[in-house]
N, C-alpha and C positions, 0 to 999 in steps of 0.2 A: 577457436573464436574471434570471427570475422569481427573487424572495425568498423563502427559505423560511418567514420568519415569516409569509407574507402566504397563502400555498399551501401545500396536503397533496395527495399523489398520489389518485387516486381510488380510491373505497372497493373497485372492481374491478381494480385493477392488480395485475400480476403481483409478485409478492415474491420476491426470491433472497435469503436470507441470505449475509452473503460472507464475516463475521466468526469467526461460531461453530468452524467446522470448524480454520480457522488459530490461533486460541485454544486449541482443545484440544492442539493439538502443539506451540506454543510456550512456552505456561506452565511446562510440566514444565523444558523446557529454562533457563527463566528461573530457575527455583526452584533449578534443581542449581547455577546459574552462583554462583548469589548465595549459596548454602552454600560453594561452594568458597572465593569470595571471603572469607568471614566465617572459615574455618578457615587459610587463608595468614595473613591481618589478624590472629588470636588469634596465630598463628605467629612472626609478624616483631615482634607487641608483646612477645611474650616472651623472643625471642632478644635484642632491643635492652635489655631488662631484666634482662640477662647471664643467663638463665635457661636458655641452650644454650652449647654451645661453640663456638670459632670468633671471630673479631672482632664483637662485638656491634652495633658502630656498621654497619657494610658487610653484612651478612646481614640484621639487623633491619631496615634501613629499605628493604634491597630486597623484602625480604617485603608491608613496610606499603604500599609501592609498586604491588606488584603486587598485591594484596590488595584495594588502593582501585580500580585499574583493570579488574580481575574485577567485584568487587563495584558500579561505575558502569554495565559494560556489563551486567550480571544484571537491576539493578532499572531500566534504560532499559529493556531485554527486556520486563521485566514491567508496568510503565506505560503500553506501548504497546500491549502486547495486552490489556491487561484494557481501555484505555479504546475498543479498535476491535470488541471482541466482539461487539458490538449493530449494528455496521454493514452496510449493506443496501443494494439494487439494487432499484427498483421501474420499472416498464414499464405505461405509459398512454396515453391518445390526447395527452396534452401533450409526454411527452417523456422519458426515462431521468431516473430520480430517483435521486441519490447520496447515500448516509444515512453518517455517519463515525461514528455512535452518539450522537452530540449535537448534530449540528447537518445538515442537506439541505439540496441545492437541485436546481436542474432542469435538465436540457439540453433544449430544447425542439427537435421534432421542425422547425419552423420555421427554427430557427435553422445547421441541419446541411446541409454540401452531399455528405454519407454518410456510411454506418456498413460497418463489414465485423468480421469475425472473423479473427484470428490466433491460432496457437500453434504450441510447437515440444515438440521431446522432450530430456528431462531428463534425467541419471542413465544408468545401464548393466544391462545383463543385464534381470534379474528384474524391478531393482529402477527401471525406466525409467517414466515417466509423461510424460504429457503438460500443458503449462501454456496457458492460454487468458487471452484479451485483447478485449475489444470495442474496436473502433478507431474514435472519433468525430471525423469530419472540417468542421469550424465554418466556417460563409460571413461571418462578421464575425470582430473582433479580438478574442480571445482577453483576458480580466482573470485575467494568470498567479498574482496572489494573492487570488484568491478563497477566504476561510477553509476552504471544506469541496472545493472542484476543484482547487486549485493542485495536491497531488501528482500530480494524473493526467494533467498537461502536458508533453507530450514534443515537443522539435523536430527533425525526422528530414525527408529528402527527401519528399517528395509523392507518395503512394499511387498515385496518377491523375495526367495531364495537367490543369491547372484546382483542381484541390484545395491548400488551404494546406500550408507546412511545419509548424504550428501544429496539435495534436491534444490531445485526449484519449484516454487510454489506461487502460482500465479493465479489473482482473484481475478473471475471473470462477471458481469453484469450477470444476474437471473435471465434477464431480458434476453440476451444471447449468447448464452452458454451452448446452445446447440447448434450455431454458427459456429463455432469455433470449433466444438466437434468433431461438425462434418467436415471441415476444411482438412483438420489435424489429420483424420481417417480415410480421407482422399487422396494426401501428400504424403502418408509413412503410416500405412494399413499395418507394416510390419511390425510397429512399435505399440500400439495399442493392446493396453492391458483390461481396457472396461472400468467401470463407474464404482464405485463404493459408498456406503454412507458413512460420516465417522461423526463423534462425539460435538457437541456444542461447544464454540470457543476453539477448534481445533486449529483455527486460521493459523494463530501465534503472532508473534510480532518479528520483526527484525534483530537481528543482534547488534543494536547500535552501540551501546558499550563495548564490546568486541571490535567494532569496525573503528569508531574513534582510537581505540586503543592500538590498531594495527596500523592506521594513516596518520597518526601523531595528530590525532585531535578535530581534524577535516572528516565531515560525514556528508558527502557532495550527493 
């Protein structure tokens, strides 16, 4: 694995922003949640102070707790969305570069046993959309706590005989997945094993609990 502090993508690399569209969708939600939390929290404080009817100690404390809980979700969502707004994927002759907006690292072609595309449909009716991910199967032991790549690690049944359980799952925007696939197939055609449909919800989630335990509580 190459260090992002030593190398950068080629000037001719195909660069696909991955965080911009998600930020556009999620920022309003975070703002709304934070605003609702503020209203609930102010209401809880007012009731606790005896400005409302009923038992102030019970209703007020409940409102404060609920406001803090919603506020935590809203603020956390805002911070995560804002910090990821500059995330991107770059593809060049070296490998596939992943940037989280603050740092980057590369998954080199020479360290992979196979690459493919997975997709699934989510939603219903006219709101049904497709989500895509690039599946990268390494031929070396994965460093589960690499600062940039650990959120992509998944532990599942091997895609094909001879491939490892641990692999990287990189979500890519539906609008640009074809560009990413074309760039990968151009740079590493020998690794491509095709695409397949998966069940809704297959994306999974990063192993945050295990990551915190392995890194002593930090989650970069």
